[in-house]
PDB file with one MODEL, atoms N, CA, C and O in Angstrom:
MODEL        1
ATOM      1  N   UNK A   1       0.802  -1.044  -0.010  1.00  0.00           N
ATOM      2  CA  UNK A   1      -0.075  -0.006   0.085  1.00  0.00           C
ATOM      3  C   UNK A   1       0.957   1.299   0.067  1.00  0.00           C
ATOM      4  O   UNK A   1       1.908   1.476   0.829  1.00  0.00           O
ATOM      5  N   UNK A   2       0.516   2.148  -0.991  1.00  0.00           N
ATOM      6  CA  UNK A   2       1.419   3.254  -1.031  1.00  0.00           C
ATOM      7  C   UNK A   2       0.900   4.338   0.118  1.00  0.00           C
ATOM      8  O   UNK A   2      -0.269   4.555   0.434  1.00  0.00           O
ATOM      9  N   UNK A   3       2.022   4.915   0.620  1.00  0.00           N
ATOM     10  CA  UNK A   3       1.833   5.966   1.827  1.00  0.00           C
ATOM     11  C   UNK A   3       1.185   7.111   1.295  1.00  0.00           C
ATOM     12  O   UNK A   3       1.471   7.492   0.160  1.00  0.00           O
ATOM     13  N   UNK A   4       0.303   7.730   2.023  1.00  0.00           N
ATOM     14  CA  UNK A   4      -0.389   8.975   1.595  1.00  0.00           C
ATOM     15  C   UNK A   4       0.600  10.079   1.356  1.00  0.00           C
ATOM     16  O   UNK A   4       1.306  10.429   2.302  1.00  0.00           O
ATOM     17  N   UNK A   5       0.708  10.600   0.312  1.00  0.00           N
ATOM     18  CA  UNK A   5       1.718  11.685  -0.097  1.00  0.00           C
ATOM     19  C   UNK A   5       1.114  13.110  -0.064  1.00  0.00           C
ATOM     20  O   UNK A   5       1.882  14.072  -0.073  1.00  0.00           O
ATOM     21  N   UNK A   6      -0.187  13.284  -0.029  1.00  0.00           N
ATOM     22  CA  UNK A   6      -0.756  14.588  -0.160  1.00  0.00           C
ATOM     23  C   UNK A   6      -0.983  15.135   1.196  1.00  0.00           C
ATOM     24  O   UNK A   6      -1.627  14.563   2.075  1.00  0.00           O
ATOM     25  N   UNK A   7      -0.362  16.370   1.304  1.00  0.00           N
ATOM     26  CA  UNK A   7      -0.423  17.148   2.663  1.00  0.00           C
ATOM     27  C   UNK A   7      -1.264  18.460   2.361  1.00  0.00           C
ATOM     28  O   UNK A   7      -1.423  18.964   1.249  1.00  0.00           O
ATOM     29  N   UNK A   8      -1.721  18.869   3.449  1.00  0.00           N
ATOM     30  CA  UNK A   8      -2.315  20.264   3.595  1.00  0.00           C
ATOM     31  C   UNK A   8      -1.658  20.974   4.849  1.00  0.00           C
ATOM     32  O   UNK A   8      -1.644  20.444   5.961  1.00  0.00           O
ATOM     33  N   UNK A   9      -1.173  22.088   4.606  1.00  0.00           N
ATOM     34  CA  UNK A   9      -0.636  22.803   5.651  1.00  0.00           C
ATOM     35  C   UNK A   9      -1.195  24.253   5.638  1.00  0.00           C
ATOM     36  O   UNK A   9      -1.299  24.871   4.578  1.00  0.00           O
ATOM     37  N   UNK A  10      -1.552  24.780   6.828  1.00  0.00           N
ATOM     38  CA  UNK A  10      -2.016  26.163   7.007  1.00  0.00           C
ATOM     39  C   UNK A  10      -0.984  26.879   7.737  1.00  0.00           C
ATOM     40  O   UNK A  10      -0.587  26.506   8.841  1.00  0.00           O
ATOM     41  N   UNK A  11      -0.502  28.011   7.064  1.00  0.00           N
ATOM     42  CA  UNK A  11       0.611  28.709   7.659  1.00  0.00           C
ATOM     43  C   UNK A  11       0.212  30.220   7.966  1.00  0.00           C
ATOM     44  O   UNK A  11      -0.525  30.882   7.236  1.00  0.00           O
ATOM     45  N   UNK A  12       0.760  30.648   9.072  1.00  0.00           N
ATOM     46  CA  UNK A  12       0.502  32.099   9.338  1.00  0.00           C
ATOM     47  C   UNK A  12       1.293  32.966   8.308  1.00  0.00           C
ATOM     48  O   UNK A  12       2.354  32.542   7.851  1.00  0.00           O
ATOM     49  N   UNK A  13       0.844  34.035   7.983  1.00  0.00           N
ATOM     50  CA  UNK A  13       1.529  34.827   6.811  1.00  0.00           C
ATOM     51  C   UNK A  13       1.562  36.224   7.653  1.00  0.00           C
ATOM     52  O   UNK A  13       0.534  36.640   8.188  1.00  0.00           O
ATOM     53  N   UNK A  14       2.768  36.904   7.738  1.00  0.00           N
ATOM     54  CA  UNK A  14       3.053  38.303   8.382  1.00  0.00           C
ATOM     55  C   UNK A  14       3.461  39.017   7.048  1.00  0.00           C
ATOM     56  O   UNK A  14       3.950  38.458   6.066  1.00  0.00           O
ATOM     57  N   UNK A  15       3.170  40.370   7.185  1.00  0.00           N
ATOM     58  CA  UNK A  15       3.787  41.386   6.212  1.00  0.00           C
ATOM     59  C   UNK A  15       2.933  41.531   5.036  1.00  0.00           C
ATOM     60  O   UNK A  15       3.387  42.175   4.090  1.00  0.00           O
ATOM     61  N   UNK A  16       1.604  40.958   4.945  1.00  0.00           N
ATOM     62  CA  UNK A  16       0.760  41.267   3.748  1.00  0.00           C
ATOM     63  C   UNK A  16       0.055  42.659   4.034  1.00  0.00           C
ATOM     64  O   UNK A  16      -0.482  42.872   5.121  1.00  0.00           O
ATOM     65  N   UNK A  17       0.076  43.471   3.149  1.00  0.00           N
ATOM     66  CA  UNK A  17      -0.618  44.847   3.334  1.00  0.00           C
ATOM     67  C   UNK A  17      -1.897  44.879   2.614  1.00  0.00           C
ATOM     68  O   UNK A  17      -2.636  45.838   2.832  1.00  0.00           O
ATOM     69  N   UNK A  18      -2.260  43.981   1.797  1.00  0.00           N
ATOM     70  CA  UNK A  18      -3.607  44.029   0.874  1.00  0.00           C
ATOM     71  C   UNK A  18      -3.946  42.963   0.211  1.00  0.00           C
ATOM     72  O   UNK A  18      -3.093  42.087   0.072  1.00  0.00           O
ATOM     73  N   UNK A  19      -5.030  42.817  -0.252  1.00  0.00           N
ATOM     74  CA  UNK A  19      -5.483  41.696  -1.169  1.00  0.00           C
ATOM     75  C   UNK A  19      -4.373  41.438  -2.275  1.00  0.00           C
ATOM     76  O   UNK A  19      -3.963  40.302  -2.515  1.00  0.00           O
ATOM     77  N   UNK A  20      -3.950  42.490  -2.884  1.00  0.00           N
ATOM     78  CA  UNK A  20      -2.921  42.268  -3.734  1.00  0.00           C
ATOM     79  C   UNK A  20      -1.693  41.403  -3.357  1.00  0.00           C
ATOM     80  O   UNK A  20      -1.226  40.571  -4.135  1.00  0.00           O
ATOM     81  N   UNK A  21      -1.218  41.633  -2.175  1.00  0.00           N
ATOM     82  CA  UNK A  21      -0.173  40.882  -1.723  1.00  0.00           C
ATOM     83  C   UNK A  21      -0.634  39.351  -1.500  1.00  0.00           C
ATOM     84  O   UNK A  21       0.116  38.442  -1.857  1.00  0.00           O
ATOM     85  N   UNK A  22      -1.729  39.118  -0.977  1.00  0.00           N
ATOM     86  CA  UNK A  22      -2.377  37.837  -0.968  1.00  0.00           C
ATOM     87  C   UNK A  22      -2.139  37.301  -2.500  1.00  0.00           C
ATOM     88  O   UNK A  22      -1.428  36.315  -2.693  1.00  0.00           O
ATOM     89  N   UNK A  23      -2.679  37.899  -3.420  1.00  0.00           N
ATOM     90  CA  UNK A  23      -2.757  37.304  -4.777  1.00  0.00           C
ATOM     91  C   UNK A  23      -1.304  36.990  -5.355  1.00  0.00           C
ATOM     92  O   UNK A  23      -1.058  35.999  -6.043  1.00  0.00           O
ATOM     93  N   UNK A  24      -0.485  37.841  -5.032  1.00  0.00           N
ATOM     94  CA  UNK A  24       0.942  37.590  -5.506  1.00  0.00           C
ATOM     95  C   UNK A  24       1.496  36.346  -4.875  1.00  0.00           C
ATOM     96  O   UNK A  24       2.139  35.525  -5.529  1.00  0.00           O
ATOM     97  N   UNK A  25       1.219  36.208  -3.498  1.00  0.00           N
ATOM     98  CA  UNK A  25       1.755  35.130  -2.877  1.00  0.00           C
ATOM     99  C   UNK A  25       1.095  33.837  -3.325  1.00  0.00           C
ATOM    100  O   UNK A  25       1.736  32.793  -3.441  1.00  0.00           O
ATOM    101  N   UNK A  26      -0.141  33.933  -3.562  1.00  0.00           N
ATOM    102  CA  UNK A  26      -0.873  32.823  -4.048  1.00  0.00           C
ATOM    103  C   UNK A  26      -0.270  32.321  -5.404  1.00  0.00           C
ATOM    104  O   UNK A  26       0.033  31.138  -5.560  1.00  0.00           O
ATOM    105  N   UNK A  27      -0.117  33.229  -6.334  1.00  0.00           N
ATOM    106  CA  UNK A  27       0.447  32.880  -7.621  1.00  0.00           C
ATOM    107  C   UNK A  27       1.782  32.370  -7.399  1.00  0.00           C
ATOM    108  O   UNK A  27       2.113  31.344  -7.994  1.00  0.00           O
ATOM    109  N   UNK A  28       2.660  32.998  -6.557  1.00  0.00           N
ATOM    110  CA  UNK A  28       3.965  32.397  -6.372  1.00  0.00           C
ATOM    111  C   UNK A  28       4.070  30.945  -5.858  1.00  0.00           C
ATOM    112  O   UNK A  28       4.917  30.161  -6.288  1.00  0.00           O
ATOM    113  N   UNK A  29       3.229  30.656  -4.985  1.00  0.00           N
ATOM    114  CA  UNK A  29       3.201  29.335  -4.354  1.00  0.00           C
ATOM    115  C   UNK A  29       2.631  28.335  -5.099  1.00  0.00           C
ATOM    116  O   UNK A  29       2.861  27.143  -4.895  1.00  0.00           O
ATOM    117  N   UNK A  30       1.743  28.841  -6.134  1.00  0.00           N
ATOM    118  CA  UNK A  30       1.092  27.786  -7.166  1.00  0.00           C
ATOM    119  C   UNK A  30       2.096  27.373  -8.185  1.00  0.00           C
ATOM    120  O   UNK A  30       1.825  26.456  -8.960  1.00  0.00           O
ATOM    121  N   UNK A  31       3.241  27.995  -8.230  1.00  0.00           N
ATOM    122  CA  UNK A  31       4.272  27.756  -9.470  1.00  0.00           C
ATOM    123  C   UNK A  31       5.222  26.671  -8.833  1.00  0.00           C
ATOM    124  O   UNK A  31       6.060  26.091  -9.524  1.00  0.00           O
ATOM    125  N   UNK A  32       5.054  26.412  -7.456  1.00  0.00           N
ATOM    126  CA  UNK A  32       6.120  25.405  -6.998  1.00  0.00           C
ATOM    127  C   UNK A  32       5.659  23.986  -7.390  1.00  0.00           C
ATOM    128  O   UNK A  32       4.477  23.675  -7.534  1.00  0.00           O
ATOM    129  N   UNK A  33       6.727  23.141  -7.552  1.00  0.00           N
ATOM    130  CA  UNK A  33       6.526  21.672  -7.889  1.00  0.00           C
ATOM    131  C   UNK A  33       5.687  21.058  -6.786  1.00  0.00           C
ATOM    132  O   UNK A  33       5.847  21.268  -5.583  1.00  0.00           O
ATOM    133  N   UNK A  34       4.793  20.291  -7.326  1.00  0.00           N
ATOM    134  CA  UNK A  34       3.939  19.565  -6.337  1.00  0.00           C
ATOM    135  C   UNK A  34       2.781  20.258  -5.641  1.00  0.00           C
ATOM    136  O   UNK A  34       1.978  19.620  -4.960  1.00  0.00           O
ATOM    137  N   UNK A  35       2.708  21.484  -5.806  1.00  0.00           N
ATOM    138  CA  UNK A  35       1.632  22.300  -5.105  1.00  0.00           C
ATOM    139  C   UNK A  35       0.333  22.161  -6.089  1.00  0.00           C
ATOM    140  O   UNK A  35       0.360  22.412  -7.294  1.00  0.00           O
ATOM    141  N   UNK A  36      -0.775  21.728  -5.376  1.00  0.00           N
ATOM    142  CA  UNK A  36      -2.064  21.452  -6.281  1.00  0.00           C
ATOM    143  C   UNK A  36      -2.957  22.612  -6.129  1.00  0.00           C
ATOM    144  O   UNK A  36      -3.649  22.935  -7.094  1.00  0.00           O
ATOM    145  N   UNK A  37      -3.028  23.342  -4.922  1.00  0.00           N
ATOM    146  CA  UNK A  37      -4.066  24.204  -4.537  1.00  0.00           C
ATOM    147  C   UNK A  37      -3.470  25.027  -3.439  1.00  0.00           C
ATOM    148  O   UNK A  37      -2.853  24.511  -2.508  1.00  0.00           O
ATOM    149  N   UNK A  38      -3.682  26.446  -3.574  1.00  0.00           N
ATOM    150  CA  UNK A  38      -3.350  27.361  -2.711  1.00  0.00           C
ATOM    151  C   UNK A  38      -4.575  28.390  -2.400  1.00  0.00           C
ATOM    152  O   UNK A  38      -5.320  28.810  -3.286  1.00  0.00           O
ATOM    153  N   UNK A  39      -4.669  28.695  -1.210  1.00  0.00           N
ATOM    154  CA  UNK A  39      -5.760  29.695  -0.729  1.00  0.00           C
ATOM    155  C   UNK A  39      -4.974  30.506   0.140  1.00  0.00           C
ATOM    156  O   UNK A  39      -4.302  29.993   1.034  1.00  0.00           O
ATOM    157  N   UNK A  40      -5.015  31.916  -0.088  1.00  0.00           N
ATOM    158  CA  UNK A  40      -4.266  32.944   0.666  1.00  0.00           C
ATOM    159  C   UNK A  40      -5.369  33.902   1.242  1.00  0.00           C
ATOM    160  O   UNK A  40      -6.220  34.323   0.459  1.00  0.00           O
ATOM    161  N   UNK A  41      -5.407  34.279   2.586  1.00  0.00           N
ATOM    162  CA  UNK A  41      -6.372  35.031   2.840  1.00  0.00           C
ATOM    163  C   UNK A  41      -5.584  36.293   3.615  1.00  0.00           C
ATOM    164  O   UNK A  41      -4.860  36.114   4.594  1.00  0.00           O
ATOM    165  N   UNK A  42      -5.852  37.610   3.003  1.00  0.00           N
ATOM    166  CA  UNK A  42      -5.243  38.680   3.646  1.00  0.00           C
ATOM    167  C   UNK A  42      -5.901  38.991   4.995  1.00  0.00           C
ATOM    168  O   UNK A  42      -5.234  39.357   5.963  1.00  0.00           O
ATOM    169  N   UNK A  43      -7.292  38.825   5.028  1.00  0.00           N
ATOM    170  CA  UNK A  43      -7.988  39.064   6.350  1.00  0.00           C
ATOM    171  C   UNK A  43      -7.556  38.249   7.389  1.00  0.00           C
ATOM    172  O   UNK A  43      -7.267  38.659   8.513  1.00  0.00           O
ATOM    173  N   UNK A  44      -7.507  36.911   6.952  1.00  0.00           N
ATOM    174  CA  UNK A  44      -7.026  35.861   8.014  1.00  0.00           C
ATOM    175  C   UNK A  44      -5.503  35.879   8.292  1.00  0.00           C
ATOM    176  O   UNK A  44      -5.045  35.398   9.329  1.00  0.00           O
ATOM    177  N   UNK A  45      -4.724  36.454   7.327  1.00  0.00           N
ATOM    178  CA  UNK A  45      -3.222  36.403   7.485  1.00  0.00           C
ATOM    179  C   UNK A  45      -2.921  35.003   7.540  1.00  0.00           C
ATOM    180  O   UNK A  45      -2.182  34.607   8.441  1.00  0.00           O
ATOM    181  N   UNK A  46      -3.439  34.115   6.616  1.00  0.00           N
ATOM    182  CA  UNK A  46      -3.169  32.640   6.418  1.00  0.00           C
ATOM    183  C   UNK A  46      -2.832  32.290   4.922  1.00  0.00           C
ATOM    184  O   UNK A  46      -3.218  32.990   3.986  1.00  0.00           O
ATOM    185  N   UNK A  47      -2.141  31.243   4.786  1.00  0.00           N
ATOM    186  CA  UNK A  47      -1.961  30.496   3.466  1.00  0.00           C
ATOM    187  C   UNK A  47      -2.293  28.978   3.758  1.00  0.00           C
ATOM    188  O   UNK A  47      -1.627  28.276   4.520  1.00  0.00           O
ATOM    189  N   UNK A  48      -3.420  28.554   3.049  1.00  0.00           N
ATOM    190  CA  UNK A  48      -3.495  26.928   3.119  1.00  0.00           C
ATOM    191  C   UNK A  48      -2.892  26.350   1.768  1.00  0.00           C
ATOM    192  O   UNK A  48      -3.201  26.888   0.705  1.00  0.00           O
ATOM    193  N   UNK A  49      -2.133  25.386   1.796  1.00  0.00           N
ATOM    194  CA  UNK A  49      -1.490  24.835   0.717  1.00  0.00           C
ATOM    195  C   UNK A  49      -1.824  23.317   0.757  1.00  0.00           C
ATOM    196  O   UNK A  49      -1.635  22.682   1.795  1.00  0.00           O
ATOM    197  N   UNK A  50      -2.309  22.739  -0.343  1.00  0.00           N
ATOM    198  CA  UNK A  50      -2.416  21.329  -0.582  1.00  0.00           C
ATOM    199  C   UNK A  50      -1.336  21.034  -1.552  1.00  0.00           C
ATOM    200  O   UNK A  50      -1.241  21.647  -2.616  1.00  0.00           O
ATOM    201  N   UNK A  51      -0.498  20.065  -1.176  1.00  0.00           N
ATOM    202  CA  UNK A  51       0.683  19.624  -1.916  1.00  0.00           C
ATOM    203  C   UNK A  51       1.054  18.145  -1.743  1.00  0.00           C
ATOM    204  O   UNK A  51       0.692  17.444  -0.799  1.00  0.00           O
ATOM    205  N   UNK A  52       1.834  17.754  -2.787  1.00  0.00           N
ATOM    206  CA  UNK A  52       2.483  16.430  -2.782  1.00  0.00           C
ATOM    207  C   UNK A  52       3.733  16.532  -2.145  1.00  0.00           C
ATOM    208  O   UNK A  52       4.601  17.276  -2.600  1.00  0.00           O
ATOM    209  N   UNK A  53       3.926  15.779  -1.024  1.00  0.00           N
ATOM    210  CA  UNK A  53       5.270  15.901  -0.240  1.00  0.00           C
ATOM    211  C   UNK A  53       6.419  15.077  -0.976  1.00  0.00           C
ATOM    212  O   UNK A  53       7.585  15.174  -0.594  1.00  0.00           O
ATOM    213  N   UNK A  54       6.083  14.332  -1.953  1.00  0.00           N
ATOM    214  CA  UNK A  54       7.241  13.905  -2.864  1.00  0.00           C
ATOM    215  C   UNK A  54       7.700  14.860  -3.675  1.00  0.00           C
ATOM    216  O   UNK A  54       8.813  14.703  -4.177  1.00  0.00           O
ATOM    217  N   UNK A  55       7.063  15.838  -3.914  1.00  0.00           N
ATOM    218  CA  UNK A  55       7.628  16.872  -4.898  1.00  0.00           C
ATOM    219  C   UNK A  55       8.263  18.146  -4.219  1.00  0.00           C
ATOM    220  O   UNK A  55       9.121  18.834  -4.772  1.00  0.00           O
ATOM    221  N   UNK A  56       7.776  18.376  -3.023  1.00  0.00           N
ATOM    222  CA  UNK A  56       8.251  19.656  -2.331  1.00  0.00           C
ATOM    223  C   UNK A  56       8.157  19.321  -0.773  1.00  0.00           C
ATOM    224  O   UNK A  56       7.499  18.351  -0.395  1.00  0.00           O
ATOM    225  N   UNK A  57       8.803  20.115   0.079  1.00  0.00           N
ATOM    226  CA  UNK A  57       8.787  19.966   1.491  1.00  0.00           C
ATOM    227  C   UNK A  57       8.125  21.155   2.109  1.00  0.00           C
ATOM    228  O   UNK A  57       8.165  22.249   1.546  1.00  0.00           O
ATOM    229  N   UNK A  58       7.522  20.976   3.244  1.00  0.00           N
ATOM    230  CA  UNK A  58       6.937  22.158   3.995  1.00  0.00           C
ATOM    231  C   UNK A  58       7.996  23.353   4.169  1.00  0.00           C
ATOM    232  O   UNK A  58       7.663  24.528   4.017  1.00  0.00           O
ATOM    233  N   UNK A  59       9.199  22.986   4.476  1.00  0.00           N
ATOM    234  CA  UNK A  59      10.160  24.023   4.590  1.00  0.00           C
ATOM    235  C   UNK A  59      10.483  24.861   3.471  1.00  0.00           C
ATOM    236  O   UNK A  59      10.906  26.004   3.644  1.00  0.00           O
ATOM    237  N   UNK A  60      10.290  24.311   2.221  1.00  0.00           N
ATOM    238  CA  UNK A  60      10.261  25.129   1.054  1.00  0.00           C
ATOM    239  C   UNK A  60       9.305  26.098   0.918  1.00  0.00           C
ATOM    240  O   UNK A  60       9.548  27.249   0.554  1.00  0.00           O
ATOM    241  N   UNK A  61       8.067  25.605   1.243  1.00  0.00           N
ATOM    242  CA  UNK A  61       6.784  26.519   1.082  1.00  0.00           C
ATOM    243  C   UNK A  61       7.035  27.601   2.159  1.00  0.00           C
ATOM    244  O   UNK A  61       6.776  28.756   1.821  1.00  0.00           O
ATOM    245  N   UNK A  62       7.483  27.396   3.355  1.00  0.00           N
ATOM    246  CA  UNK A  62       7.677  28.384   4.406  1.00  0.00           C
ATOM    247  C   UNK A  62       8.749  29.430   3.990  1.00  0.00           C
ATOM    248  O   UNK A  62       8.634  30.621   4.281  1.00  0.00           O
ATOM    249  N   UNK A  63       9.856  28.892   3.252  1.00  0.00           N
ATOM    250  CA  UNK A  63      10.974  29.818   2.689  1.00  0.00           C
ATOM    251  C   UNK A  63      10.339  30.790   1.721  1.00  0.00           C
ATOM    252  O   UNK A  63      10.557  31.999   1.802  1.00  0.00           O
ATOM    253  N   UNK A  64       9.445  30.180   0.678  1.00  0.00           N
ATOM    254  CA  UNK A  64       8.796  31.008  -0.292  1.00  0.00           C
ATOM    255  C   UNK A  64       7.967  32.200   0.315  1.00  0.00           C
ATOM    256  O   UNK A  64       8.012  33.331  -0.168  1.00  0.00           O
ATOM    257  N   UNK A  65       7.241  31.877   1.360  1.00  0.00           N
ATOM    258  CA  UNK A  65       6.410  32.731   1.983  1.00  0.00           C
ATOM    259  C   UNK A  65       7.387  33.960   2.607  1.00  0.00           C
ATOM    260  O   UNK A  65       6.883  34.890   3.236  1.00  0.00           O
TER     261      UNK A  65
ENDMDL
END
């Protein structure tokens, strides 16, 4: 049986000043290998990322933020 490789992580994001910042971060994270879905909320100051951990690591996502 193959180990479950899909991960979802929700990270706090500091430094966003507007919805435009959230959009830029969303677009940037979406280009990373293995990232399947990204939701960034300026109001909640969070990023929720659904990704394949065989293709990228949580640490890389944090570094991109």
